All heavy atoms as TSV, in Angstrom:
chain	resi	resn	atom	element	x	y	z
A	1	MET	N	N	35.427	-45.586	13.807
A	1	MET	CA	C	36.231	-44.982	14.838
A	1	MET	C	C	35.610	-43.636	15.216
A	1	MET	O	O	35.266	-42.849	14.355
A	1	MET	CB	C	37.653	-44.801	14.343
A	1	MET	CG	C	38.529	-44.101	15.318
A	1	MET	SD	S	40.147	-43.835	14.606
A	1	MET	CE	C	41.127	-44.618	15.812
A	2	LEU	N	N	35.491	-43.389	16.493
A	2	LEU	CA	C	34.934	-42.143	16.996
A	2	LEU	C	C	36.019	-41.083	17.018
A	2	LEU	O	O	37.115	-41.304	17.517
A	2	LEU	CB	C	34.365	-42.355	18.407
A	2	LEU	CG	C	33.550	-41.229	18.995
A	2	LEU	CD1	C	32.288	-40.974	18.158
A	2	LEU	CD2	C	33.134	-41.569	20.411
A	3	LYS	N	N	35.709	-39.927	16.454
A	3	LYS	CA	C	36.665	-38.823	16.408
A	3	LYS	C	C	36.910	-38.259	17.801
A	3	LYS	O	O	36.078	-38.402	18.694
A	3	LYS	CB	C	36.141	-37.722	15.503
A	3	LYS	CG	C	36.053	-38.122	14.057
A	3	LYS	CD	C	35.542	-36.972	13.226
A	3	LYS	CE	C	35.430	-37.401	11.773
A	3	LYS	NZ	N	34.980	-36.306	10.922
A	4	SER	N	N	38.036	-37.561	17.954
A	4	SER	CA	C	38.339	-36.881	19.207
A	4	SER	C	C	37.206	-35.923	19.544
A	4	SER	O	O	36.687	-35.230	18.663
A	4	SER	CB	C	39.651	-36.114	19.062
A	4	SER	OG	O	39.955	-35.440	20.252
A	5	GLU	N	N	36.799	-35.892	20.781
A	5	GLU	CA	C	35.689	-35.104	21.299
A	5	GLU	C	C	34.326	-35.623	20.837
A	5	GLU	O	O	33.304	-34.974	21.041
A	5	GLU	CB	C	35.851	-33.622	20.971
A	5	GLU	CG	C	37.092	-33.013	21.615
A	5	GLU	CD	C	37.203	-31.530	21.392
A	5	GLU	OE1	O	36.172	-30.864	21.180
A	5	GLU	OE2	O	38.332	-31.032	21.441
A	6	GLY	N	N	34.313	-36.798	20.221
A	6	GLY	CA	C	33.053	-37.421	19.835
A	6	GLY	C	C	32.308	-37.905	21.071
A	6	GLY	O	O	32.896	-38.172	22.117
A	7	ILE	N	N	30.988	-38.003	20.944
A	7	ILE	CA	C	30.149	-38.421	22.068
A	7	ILE	C	C	29.474	-39.745	21.732
A	7	ILE	O	O	28.956	-39.928	20.638
A	7	ILE	CB	C	29.088	-37.343	22.388
A	7	ILE	CG1	C	29.783	-36.048	22.808
A	7	ILE	CG2	C	28.146	-37.822	23.483
A	7	ILE	CD1	C	28.850	-34.870	22.952
A	8	PHE	N	N	29.490	-40.652	22.696
A	8	PHE	CA	C	28.919	-41.989	22.539
A	8	PHE	C	C	27.838	-42.170	23.601
A	8	PHE	O	O	28.048	-41.837	24.764
A	8	PHE	CB	C	30.033	-43.024	22.725
A	8	PHE	CG	C	29.616	-44.437	22.447
A	8	PHE	CD1	C	29.310	-44.852	21.165
A	8	PHE	CD2	C	29.533	-45.361	23.477
A	8	PHE	CE1	C	28.936	-46.162	20.908
A	8	PHE	CE2	C	29.160	-46.672	23.231
A	8	PHE	CZ	C	28.863	-47.066	21.939
A	9	LEU	N	N	26.684	-42.674	23.191
A	9	LEU	CA	C	25.558	-42.860	24.108
A	9	LEU	C	C	25.197	-44.330	24.216
A	9	LEU	O	O	25.070	-45.020	23.200
A	9	LEU	CB	C	24.334	-42.078	23.619
A	9	LEU	CG	C	23.002	-42.383	24.313
A	9	LEU	CD1	C	23.010	-41.870	25.747
A	9	LEU	CD2	C	21.838	-41.789	23.536
A	10	ILE	N	N	25.018	-44.792	25.441
A	10	ILE	CA	C	24.481	-46.127	25.715
A	10	ILE	C	C	23.178	-45.918	26.456
A	10	ILE	O	O	23.132	-45.194	27.455
A	10	ILE	CB	C	25.442	-46.964	26.584
A	10	ILE	CG1	C	26.761	-47.188	25.855
A	10	ILE	CG2	C	24.790	-48.296	26.972
A	10	ILE	CD1	C	27.839	-47.807	26.719
A	11	CYS	N	N	22.117	-46.536	25.986
A	11	CYS	CA	C	20.813	-46.423	26.625
A	11	CYS	C	C	20.212	-47.822	26.677
A	11	CYS	O	O	20.123	-48.498	25.649
A	11	CYS	CB	C	19.935	-45.476	25.815
A	11	CYS	SG	S	18.365	-45.131	26.598
A	12	ASN	N	N	19.856	-48.283	27.870
A	12	ASN	CA	C	19.408	-49.657	28.020
A	12	ASN	C	C	18.290	-49.761	29.057
A	12	ASN	O	O	18.330	-49.085	30.078
A	12	ASN	CB	C	20.591	-50.536	28.432
A	12	ASN	CG	C	20.337	-51.995	28.186
A	12	ASN	OD1	O	19.243	-52.400	27.858
A	12	ASN	ND2	N	21.369	-52.792	28.358
A	13	GLU	N	N	17.350	-50.623	28.787
A	13	GLU	CA	C	16.246	-50.852	29.729
A	13	GLU	C	C	16.586	-51.911	30.773
A	13	GLU	O	O	15.715	-52.354	31.505
A	13	GLU	CB	C	14.988	-51.258	28.963
A	13	GLU	CG	C	14.390	-50.140	28.157
A	13	GLU	CD	C	13.088	-50.521	27.491
A	13	GLU	OE1	O	12.691	-51.705	27.556
A	13	GLU	OE2	O	12.461	-49.642	26.904
A	14	SER	N	N	17.830	-52.303	30.835
A	14	SER	CA	C	18.274	-53.249	31.853
A	14	SER	C	C	19.645	-52.817	32.353
A	14	SER	O	O	20.554	-52.591	31.559
A	14	SER	CB	C	18.342	-54.667	31.284
A	14	SER	OG	O	18.796	-55.554	32.270
A	15	ASP	N	N	19.785	-52.718	33.671
A	15	ASP	CA	C	21.060	-52.268	34.246
A	15	ASP	C	C	21.920	-53.399	34.795
A	15	ASP	O	O	22.908	-53.178	35.462
A	15	ASP	CB	C	20.806	-51.226	35.331
A	15	ASP	CG	C	20.025	-51.779	36.514
A	15	ASP	OD1	O	19.733	-52.983	36.552
A	15	ASP	OD2	O	19.694	-50.982	37.415
A	16	GLY	N	N	21.513	-54.626	34.518
A	16	GLY	CA	C	22.300	-55.764	34.965
A	16	GLY	C	C	22.088	-56.155	36.409
A	16	GLY	O	O	22.770	-57.043	36.920
A	17	THR	N	N	21.132	-55.511	37.089
A	17	THR	CA	C	20.900	-55.822	38.506
A	17	THR	C	C	19.563	-56.517	38.746
A	17	THR	O	O	19.278	-56.905	39.873
A	17	THR	CB	C	20.948	-54.554	39.374
A	17	THR	OG1	O	19.879	-53.678	39.000
A	17	THR	CG2	C	22.287	-53.835	39.232
A	18	ASN	N	N	18.759	-56.669	37.718
A	18	ASN	CA	C	17.444	-57.290	37.859
A	18	ASN	C	C	17.512	-58.722	37.318
A	18	ASN	O	O	17.637	-58.936	36.107
A	18	ASN	CB	C	16.388	-56.474	37.101
A	18	ASN	CG	C	14.985	-56.985	37.315
A	18	ASN	OD1	O	14.758	-57.932	38.055
A	18	ASN	ND2	N	14.037	-56.360	36.657
A	19	ALA	N	N	17.425	-59.690	38.201
A	19	ALA	CA	C	17.531	-61.099	37.800
A	19	ALA	C	C	16.483	-61.484	36.755
A	19	ALA	O	O	16.733	-62.345	35.902
A	19	ALA	CB	C	17.419	-62.001	39.020
A	20	ALA	N	N	15.326	-60.839	36.782
A	20	ALA	CA	C	14.263	-61.151	35.825
A	20	ALA	C	C	14.687	-60.853	34.386
A	20	ALA	O	O	14.181	-61.470	33.441
A	20	ALA	CB	C	12.995	-60.381	36.170
A	21	ASP	N	N	15.619	-59.935	34.195
A	21	ASP	CA	C	16.074	-59.592	32.850
A	21	ASP	C	C	16.938	-60.677	32.214
A	21	ASP	O	O	17.165	-60.665	31.007
A	21	ASP	CB	C	16.845	-58.270	32.869
A	21	ASP	CG	C	15.937	-57.095	33.149
A	21	ASP	OD1	O	14.717	-57.201	32.900
A	21	ASP	OD2	O	16.445	-56.057	33.625
A	22	GLU	N	N	17.412	-61.588	33.011
A	22	GLU	CA	C	18.240	-62.678	32.483
A	22	GLU	C	C	17.471	-63.568	31.509
A	22	GLU	O	O	18.066	-64.315	30.750
A	22	GLU	CB	C	18.843	-63.500	33.618
A	22	GLU	CG	C	19.876	-62.743	34.425
A	22	GLU	CD	C	21.079	-62.280	33.602
A	22	GLU	OE1	O	21.563	-63.049	32.739
A	22	GLU	OE2	O	21.520	-61.143	33.820
A	23	LYS	N	N	16.141	-63.466	31.492
A	23	LYS	CA	C	15.352	-64.250	30.540
A	23	LYS	C	C	15.781	-63.932	29.111
A	23	LYS	O	O	15.762	-64.796	28.240
A	23	LYS	CB	C	13.859	-63.994	30.712
A	23	LYS	CG	C	13.421	-62.600	30.313
A	23	LYS	CD	C	11.941	-62.376	30.530
A	23	LYS	CE	C	11.578	-60.948	30.148
A	23	LYS	NZ	N	10.224	-60.628	30.502
A	24	TRP	N	N	16.194	-62.681	28.868
A	24	TRP	CA	C	16.602	-62.275	27.525
A	24	TRP	C	C	17.908	-62.945	27.120
A	24	TRP	O	O	18.092	-63.293	25.952
A	24	TRP	CB	C	16.728	-60.754	27.444
A	24	TRP	CG	C	15.428	-60.086	27.707
A	24	TRP	CD1	C	15.076	-59.380	28.826
A	24	TRP	CD2	C	14.271	-60.111	26.875
A	24	TRP	NE1	N	13.777	-58.951	28.729
A	24	TRP	CE2	C	13.257	-59.391	27.536
A	24	TRP	CE3	C	13.986	-60.667	25.634
A	24	TRP	CZ2	C	11.998	-59.204	26.996
A	24	TRP	CZ3	C	12.722	-60.478	25.096
A	24	TRP	CH2	C	11.748	-59.759	25.769
A	25	THR	N	N	18.803	-63.143	28.056
A	25	THR	CA	C	20.075	-63.779	27.716
A	25	THR	C	C	19.877	-65.255	27.383
A	25	THR	O	O	20.688	-65.840	26.676
A	25	THR	CB	C	21.106	-63.627	28.854
A	25	THR	OG1	O	20.606	-64.257	30.029
A	25	THR	CG2	C	21.402	-62.167	29.131
A	26	LYS	N	N	18.807	-65.825	27.879
A	26	LYS	CA	C	18.497	-67.221	27.551
A	26	LYS	C	C	17.824	-67.318	26.175
A	26	LYS	O	O	17.976	-68.305	25.478
A	26	LYS	CB	C	17.607	-67.828	28.628
A	26	LYS	CG	C	18.327	-68.014	29.959
A	26	LYS	CD	C	17.382	-68.542	31.021
A	26	LYS	CE	C	18.069	-68.824	32.319
A	26	LYS	NZ	N	18.555	-67.685	33.050
A	27	MET	N	N	17.086	-66.276	25.790
A	27	MET	CA	C	16.376	-66.278	24.509
A	27	MET	C	C	17.256	-65.848	23.336
A	27	MET	O	O	17.048	-66.287	22.211
A	27	MET	CB	C	15.167	-65.344	24.563
A	27	MET	CG	C	14.012	-65.896	25.329
A	27	MET	SD	S	12.561	-64.889	25.048
A	27	MET	CE	C	12.523	-63.946	26.547
A	28	ILE	N	N	18.228	-64.979	23.599
A	28	ILE	CA	C	19.062	-64.420	22.530
A	28	ILE	C	C	20.482	-64.938	22.701
A	28	ILE	O	O	21.210	-64.536	23.621
A	28	ILE	CB	C	19.027	-62.882	22.555
A	28	ILE	CG1	C	17.579	-62.401	22.408
A	28	ILE	CG2	C	19.914	-62.316	21.457
A	28	ILE	CD1	C	17.381	-60.926	22.655
A	29	ASN	N	N	20.869	-65.837	21.833
A	29	ASN	CA	C	22.182	-66.476	21.904
A	29	ASN	C	C	23.301	-65.430	21.856
A	29	ASN	O	O	23.346	-64.595	20.967
A	29	ASN	CB	C	22.333	-67.463	20.754
A	29	ASN	CG	C	23.585	-68.282	20.870
A	29	ASN	OD1	O	24.056	-68.573	21.975
A	29	ASN	ND2	N	24.137	-68.678	19.747
A	30	GLY	N	N	24.190	-65.457	22.822
A	30	GLY	CA	C	25.331	-64.558	22.866
A	30	GLY	C	C	25.071	-63.229	23.559
A	30	GLY	O	O	25.986	-62.431	23.740
A	31	MET	N	N	23.840	-62.971	23.943
A	31	MET	CA	C	23.524	-61.698	24.607
A	31	MET	C	C	24.016	-61.712	26.050
A	31	MET	O	O	23.928	-62.720	26.733
A	31	MET	CB	C	22.021	-61.445	24.595
A	31	MET	CG	C	21.637	-60.143	25.246
A	31	MET	SD	S	19.865	-59.889	25.159
A	31	MET	CE	C	19.689	-58.504	26.230
A	32	LYS	N	N	24.536	-60.564	26.479
A	32	LYS	CA	C	24.969	-60.396	27.861
A	32	LYS	C	C	24.515	-59.029	28.337
A	32	LYS	O	O	24.532	-58.068	27.569
A	32	LYS	CB	C	26.490	-60.513	27.966
A	32	LYS	CG	C	26.982	-60.383	29.376
A	32	LYS	CD	C	28.438	-60.702	29.524
A	32	LYS	CE	C	28.830	-60.280	30.898
A	32	LYS	NZ	N	29.559	-61.075	31.699
A	33	ILE	N	N	24.087	-58.936	29.573
A	33	ILE	CA	C	23.665	-57.665	30.159
A	33	ILE	C	C	24.775	-57.187	31.094
A	33	ILE	O	O	25.199	-57.917	31.983
A	33	ILE	CB	C	22.337	-57.825	30.926
A	33	ILE	CG1	C	21.240	-58.329	29.983
A	33	ILE	CG2	C	21.945	-56.503	31.572
A	33	ILE	CD1	C	19.940	-58.689	30.675
A	34	TYR	N	N	25.213	-55.962	30.875
A	34	TYR	CA	C	26.300	-55.392	31.664
A	34	TYR	C	C	25.772	-54.368	32.665
A	34	TYR	O	O	24.797	-53.681	32.405
A	34	TYR	CB	C	27.320	-54.699	30.749
A	34	TYR	CG	C	28.016	-55.656	29.817
A	34	TYR	CD1	C	27.536	-55.877	28.537
A	34	TYR	CD2	C	29.151	-56.338	30.230
A	34	TYR	CE1	C	28.172	-56.756	27.676
A	34	TYR	CE2	C	29.796	-57.231	29.380
A	34	TYR	CZ	C	29.299	-57.421	28.106
A	34	TYR	OH	O	29.933	-58.303	27.270
A	35	THR	N	N	26.456	-54.256	33.783
A	35	THR	CA	C	26.121	-53.240	34.781
A	35	THR	C	C	26.773	-51.911	34.381
A	35	THR	O	O	27.681	-51.880	33.527
A	35	THR	CB	C	26.637	-53.627	36.177
A	35	THR	OG1	O	28.075	-53.659	36.139
A	35	THR	CG2	C	26.089	-54.974	36.641
A	36	SER	N	N	26.330	-50.836	35.003
A	36	SER	CA	C	26.939	-49.524	34.743
A	36	SER	C	C	28.431	-49.560	35.033
A	36	SER	O	O	29.233	-49.017	34.269
A	36	SER	CB	C	26.284	-48.449	35.618
A	36	SER	OG	O	24.990	-48.185	35.188
A	37	LYS	N	N	28.803	-50.190	36.120
A	37	LYS	CA	C	30.217	-50.272	36.510
A	37	LYS	C	C	31.045	-50.975	35.423
A	37	LYS	O	O	32.136	-50.520	35.080
A	37	LYS	CB	C	30.338	-51.006	37.846
A	37	LYS	CG	C	31.720	-51.027	38.416
A	37	LYS	CD	C	31.728	-51.692	39.794
A	37	LYS	CE	C	33.133	-51.727	40.361
A	37	LYS	NZ	N	33.172	-52.317	41.691
A	38	GLN	N	N	30.522	-52.060	34.883
A	38	GLN	CA	C	31.227	-52.784	33.825
A	38	GLN	C	C	31.339	-51.944	32.554
A	38	GLN	O	O	32.388	-51.931	31.898
A	38	GLN	CB	C	30.510	-54.099	33.509
A	38	GLN	CG	C	30.583	-55.116	34.615
A	38	GLN	CD	C	29.658	-56.298	34.366
A	38	GLN	OE1	O	28.500	-56.120	33.995
A	38	GLN	NE2	N	30.185	-57.494	34.569
A	39	LEU	N	N	30.276	-51.236	32.210
A	39	LEU	CA	C	30.285	-50.403	31.011
A	39	LEU	C	C	31.246	-49.230	31.160
A	39	LEU	O	O	32.001	-48.906	30.235
A	39	LEU	CB	C	28.878	-49.910	30.695
A	39	LEU	CG	C	27.914	-50.997	30.216
A	39	LEU	CD1	C	26.484	-50.476	30.221
A	39	LEU	CD2	C	28.298	-51.502	28.839
A	40	VAL	N	N	31.259	-48.599	32.335
A	40	VAL	CA	C	32.177	-47.488	32.580
A	40	VAL	C	C	33.625	-47.975	32.472
A	40	VAL	O	O	34.467	-47.318	31.853
A	40	VAL	CB	C	31.905	-46.828	33.951
A	40	VAL	CG1	C	33.045	-45.899	34.358
A	40	VAL	CG2	C	30.583	-46.075	33.908
A	41	ALA	N	N	33.929	-49.135	33.022
A	41	ALA	CA	C	35.290	-49.684	32.938
A	41	ALA	C	C	35.687	-49.929	31.480
A	41	ALA	O	O	36.816	-49.605	31.073
A	41	ALA	CB	C	35.381	-50.982	33.741
A	42	ALA	N	N	34.783	-50.464	30.686
A	42	ALA	CA	C	35.068	-50.721	29.273
A	42	ALA	C	C	35.265	-49.414	28.509
A	42	ALA	O	O	36.153	-49.315	27.645
A	42	ALA	CB	C	33.940	-51.546	28.655
A	43	LEU	N	N	34.462	-48.412	28.820
A	43	LEU	CA	C	34.608	-47.116	28.158
A	43	LEU	C	C	35.940	-46.461	28.509
A	43	LEU	O	O	36.616	-45.897	27.639
A	43	LEU	CB	C	33.440	-46.199	28.533
A	43	LEU	CG	C	32.098	-46.588	27.912
A	43	LEU	CD1	C	30.953	-45.873	28.636
A	43	LEU	CD2	C	32.071	-46.298	26.431
A	44	LYS	N	N	36.349	-46.539	29.766
A	44	LYS	CA	C	37.647	-45.989	30.176
A	44	LYS	C	C	38.777	-46.700	29.441
A	44	LYS	O	O	39.715	-46.068	28.964
A	44	LYS	CB	C	37.836	-46.109	31.685
A	44	LYS	CG	C	37.033	-45.112	32.470
A	44	LYS	CD	C	37.262	-45.261	33.965
A	44	LYS	CE	C	36.437	-44.247	34.750
A	44	LYS	NZ	N	36.606	-44.425	36.204
A	45	GLU	N	N	38.674	-48.017	29.352
A	45	GLU	CA	C	39.694	-48.802	28.654
A	45	GLU	C	C	39.765	-48.431	27.176
A	45	GLU	O	O	40.834	-48.477	26.569
A	45	GLU	CB	C	39.402	-50.296	28.806
A	45	GLU	CG	C	40.486	-51.186	28.256
A	45	GLU	CD	C	40.224	-52.649	28.520
A	45	GLU	OE1	O	39.686	-52.985	29.587
A	45	GLU	OE2	O	40.546	-53.452	27.641
A	46	ALA	N	N	38.632	-48.031	26.606
A	46	ALA	CA	C	38.579	-47.657	25.193
A	46	ALA	C	C	39.016	-46.210	24.957
A	46	ALA	O	O	39.029	-45.747	23.821
A	46	ALA	CB	C	37.164	-47.865	24.659
A	47	GLY	N	N	39.363	-45.492	26.027
A	47	GLY	CA	C	39.910	-44.154	25.882
A	47	GLY	C	C	38.932	-43.014	26.096
A	47	GLY	O	O	39.262	-41.858	25.825
A	48	PHE	N	N	37.753	-43.309	26.603
A	48	PHE	CA	C	36.807	-42.234	26.908
A	48	PHE	C	C	37.222	-41.568	28.202
A	48	PHE	O	O	37.607	-42.229	29.160
A	48	PHE	CB	C	35.384	-42.786	26.999
A	48	PHE	CG	C	34.817	-43.161	25.661
A	48	PHE	CD1	C	35.025	-44.423	25.134
A	48	PHE	CD2	C	34.097	-42.244	24.912
A	48	PHE	CE1	C	34.521	-44.779	23.897
A	48	PHE	CE2	C	33.583	-42.576	23.670
A	48	PHE	CZ	C	33.796	-43.846	23.154
A	49	THR	N	N	37.158	-40.245	28.221
A	49	THR	CA	C	37.659	-39.512	29.385
A	49	THR	C	C	36.549	-38.955	30.265
A	49	THR	O	O	36.664	-38.956	31.476
A	49	THR	CB	C	38.572	-38.359	28.932
A	49	THR	OG1	O	37.863	-37.542	28.005
A	49	THR	CG2	C	39.831	-38.899	28.276
A	50	GLU	N	N	35.492	-38.452	29.660
A	50	GLU	CA	C	34.377	-37.908	30.432
A	50	GLU	C	C	33.196	-38.869	30.306
A	50	GLU	O	O	32.671	-39.075	29.214
A	50	GLU	CB	C	33.983	-36.527	29.916
A	50	GLU	CG	C	32.900	-35.878	30.736
A	50	GLU	CD	C	32.538	-34.496	30.205
A	50	GLU	OE1	O	33.335	-33.888	29.476
A	50	GLU	OE2	O	31.428	-34.050	30.529
A	51	ILE	N	N	32.807	-39.479	31.415
A	51	ILE	CA	C	31.740	-40.488	31.398
A	51	ILE	C	C	30.705	-40.115	32.451
A	51	ILE	O	O	31.029	-39.966	33.630
A	51	ILE	CB	C	32.300	-41.893	31.677
A	51	ILE	CG1	C	33.382	-42.245	30.650
A	51	ILE	CG2	C	31.184	-42.935	31.675
A	51	ILE	CD1	C	34.192	-43.474	30.989
A	52	LYS	N	N	29.463	-39.953	32.011
A	52	LYS	CA	C	28.369	-39.620	32.923
A	52	LYS	C	C	27.333	-40.728	32.865
A	52	LYS	O	O	26.940	-41.155	31.785
A	52	LYS	CB	C	27.724	-38.291	32.541
A	52	LYS	CG	C	28.666	-37.110	32.651
A	52	LYS	CD	C	27.988	-35.835	32.229
A	52	LYS	CE	C	28.979	-34.684	32.297
A	52	LYS	NZ	N	28.391	-33.441	31.787
A	53	THR	N	N	26.922	-41.201	34.029
A	53	THR	CA	C	25.919	-42.262	34.086
A	53	THR	C	C	24.625	-41.718	34.695
A	53	THR	O	O	24.646	-40.875	35.587
A	53	THR	CB	C	26.408	-43.468	34.919
A	53	THR	OG1	O	26.644	-43.042	36.247
A	53	THR	CG2	C	27.676	-44.063	34.338
A	54	TYR	N	N	23.533	-42.231	34.184
A	54	TYR	CA	C	22.204	-41.869	34.680
A	54	TYR	C	C	21.432	-43.163	34.859
A	54	TYR	O	O	21.558	-44.078	34.034
A	54	TYR	CB	C	21.473	-40.964	33.675
A	54	TYR	CG	C	22.267	-39.747	33.288
A	54	TYR	CD1	C	23.130	-39.776	32.202
A	54	TYR	CD2	C	22.163	-38.579	34.032
A	54	TYR	CE1	C	23.872	-38.664	31.852
A	54	TYR	CE2	C	22.903	-37.445	33.684
A	54	TYR	CZ	C	23.757	-37.505	32.581
A	54	TYR	OH	O	24.492	-36.401	32.244
A	55	SER	N	N	20.657	-43.256	35.923
A	55	SER	CA	C	19.928	-44.503	36.144
A	55	SER	C	C	18.561	-44.247	36.756
A	55	SER	O	O	18.327	-43.223	37.388
A	55	SER	CB	C	20.728	-45.447	37.041
A	55	SER	OG	O	20.908	-44.872	38.316
A	56	ASN	N	N	17.694	-45.205	36.545
A	56	ASN	CA	C	16.373	-45.230	37.150
A	56	ASN	C	C	16.313	-46.561	37.898
A	56	ASN	O	O	16.089	-47.607	37.288
A	56	ASN	CB	C	15.291	-45.141	36.072
A	56	ASN	CG	C	13.896	-45.233	36.639
A	56	ASN	OD1	O	13.573	-46.129	37.391
A	56	ASN	ND2	N	13.046	-44.300	36.239
A	57	ALA	N	N	16.573	-46.530	39.194
A	57	ALA	CA	C	16.669	-47.756	39.990
A	57	ALA	C	C	15.364	-48.539	40.024
A	57	ALA	O	O	15.374	-49.766	40.034
A	57	ALA	CB	C	17.124	-47.426	41.406
A	58	LYS	N	N	14.243	-47.836	40.022
A	58	LYS	CA	C	12.943	-48.502	40.082
A	58	LYS	C	C	12.720	-49.402	38.867
A	58	LYS	O	O	12.254	-50.528	38.985
A	58	LYS	CB	C	11.833	-47.460	40.172
A	58	LYS	CG	C	10.441	-48.060	40.187
A	58	LYS	CD	C	9.378	-46.984	40.202
A	58	LYS	CE	C	8.005	-47.611	40.066
A	58	LYS	NZ	N	6.974	-46.599	39.837
A	59	ASN	N	N	13.063	-48.889	37.693
A	59	ASN	CA	C	12.843	-49.636	36.456
A	59	ASN	C	C	14.089	-50.345	35.936
A	59	ASN	O	O	14.024	-51.014	34.911
A	59	ASN	CB	C	12.314	-48.695	35.372
A	59	ASN	CG	C	10.942	-48.171	35.705
A	59	ASN	OD1	O	10.062	-48.917	36.091
A	59	ASN	ND2	N	10.761	-46.871	35.578
A	60	HIS	N	N	15.223	-50.147	36.606
A	60	HIS	CA	C	16.497	-50.765	36.204
A	60	HIS	C	C	16.968	-50.273	34.841
A	60	HIS	O	O	17.544	-51.026	34.065
A	60	HIS	CB	C	16.401	-52.301	36.219
A	60	HIS	CG	C	16.091	-52.856	37.558
A	60	HIS	ND1	N	17.048	-53.028	38.530
A	60	HIS	CD2	C	14.922	-53.251	38.120
A	60	HIS	CE1	C	16.486	-53.512	39.621
A	60	HIS	NE2	N	15.193	-53.651	39.397
A	61	TRP	N	N	16.749	-48.990	34.542
A	61	TRP	CA	C	17.192	-48.401	33.283
A	61	TRP	C	C	18.519	-47.690	33.499
A	61	TRP	O	O	18.770	-47.140	34.563
A	61	TRP	CB	C	16.183	-47.389	32.775
A	61	TRP	CG	C	14.826	-47.916	32.474
A	61	TRP	CD1	C	14.474	-49.211	32.228
A	61	TRP	CD2	C	13.620	-47.167	32.395
A	61	TRP	NE1	N	13.128	-49.307	31.986
A	61	TRP	CE2	C	12.572	-48.057	32.082
A	61	TRP	CE3	C	13.309	-45.818	32.544
A	61	TRP	CZ2	C	11.261	-47.645	31.929
A	61	TRP	CZ3	C	12.002	-45.415	32.375
A	61	TRP	CH2	C	10.991	-46.322	32.068
A	62	ILE	N	N	19.346	-47.671	32.459
A	62	ILE	CA	C	20.596	-46.904	32.513
A	62	ILE	C	C	20.827	-46.161	31.210
A	62	ILE	O	O	20.407	-46.599	30.145
A	62	ILE	CB	C	21.830	-47.787	32.825
A	62	ILE	CG1	C	22.025	-48.875	31.775
A	62	ILE	CG2	C	21.766	-48.363	34.208
A	62	ILE	CD1	C	23.353	-49.602	31.886
A	63	SER	N	N	21.510	-45.054	31.339
A	63	SER	CA	C	22.018	-44.297	30.199
A	63	SER	C	C	23.428	-43.847	30.569
A	63	SER	O	O	23.671	-43.470	31.713
A	63	SER	CB	C	21.171	-43.059	29.909
A	63	SER	OG	O	19.881	-43.431	29.509
A	64	ILE	N	N	24.308	-43.903	29.605
A	64	ILE	CA	C	25.681	-43.469	29.816
A	64	ILE	C	C	26.077	-42.606	28.633
A	64	ILE	O	O	25.877	-42.995	27.472
A	64	ILE	CB	C	26.654	-44.660	29.954
A	64	ILE	CG1	C	26.233	-45.548	31.131
A	64	ILE	CG2	C	28.085	-44.169	30.111
A	64	ILE	CD1	C	27.041	-46.826	31.258
A	65	VAL	N	N	26.623	-41.431	28.920
A	65	VAL	CA	C	27.132	-40.527	27.889
A	65	VAL	C	C	28.631	-40.414	28.101
A	65	VAL	O	O	29.086	-40.062	29.195
A	65	VAL	CB	C	26.470	-39.133	27.976
A	65	VAL	CG1	C	27.019	-38.218	26.907
A	65	VAL	CG2	C	24.952	-39.263	27.857
A	66	ALA	N	N	29.397	-40.741	27.061
A	66	ALA	CA	C	30.857	-40.728	27.181
A	66	ALA	C	C	31.461	-39.896	26.060
A	66	ALA	O	O	31.026	-39.962	24.916
A	66	ALA	CB	C	31.388	-42.164	27.112
A	67	THR	N	N	32.473	-39.102	26.403
A	67	THR	CA	C	33.182	-38.268	25.437
A	67	THR	C	C	34.590	-38.799	25.263
A	67	THR	O	O	35.275	-39.101	26.240
A	67	THR	CB	C	33.218	-36.801	25.927
A	67	THR	OG1	O	31.881	-36.373	26.170
A	67	THR	CG2	C	33.858	-35.900	24.895
A	68	LYS	N	N	35.030	-38.890	24.028
A	68	LYS	CA	C	36.366	-39.429	23.719
A	68	LYS	C	C	37.388	-38.325	23.817
A	68	LYS	O	O	37.146	-37.195	23.526
A	68	LYS	CB	C	36.359	-39.991	22.291
A	68	LYS	CG	C	37.575	-40.772	21.933
A	68	LYS	CD	C	37.316	-42.214	22.119
A	68	LYS	CE	C	38.536	-42.991	21.666
A	68	LYS	NZ	N	38.417	-44.354	21.675
């Protein structure tokens, strides 16, 4: 459990918008790639209040920093 004011980081080389990345979901049973929007919604539902997203559209990379 993350303490109050704890910080959680998500860093991924796939932002869920590049169809070519779906090859990984076929190779790794149960793997799913989420978009920034989906991750932000899940973080809000989990009680995170301050959520900052960073992305590199060219490479389809994302980072999200969330504070509880």
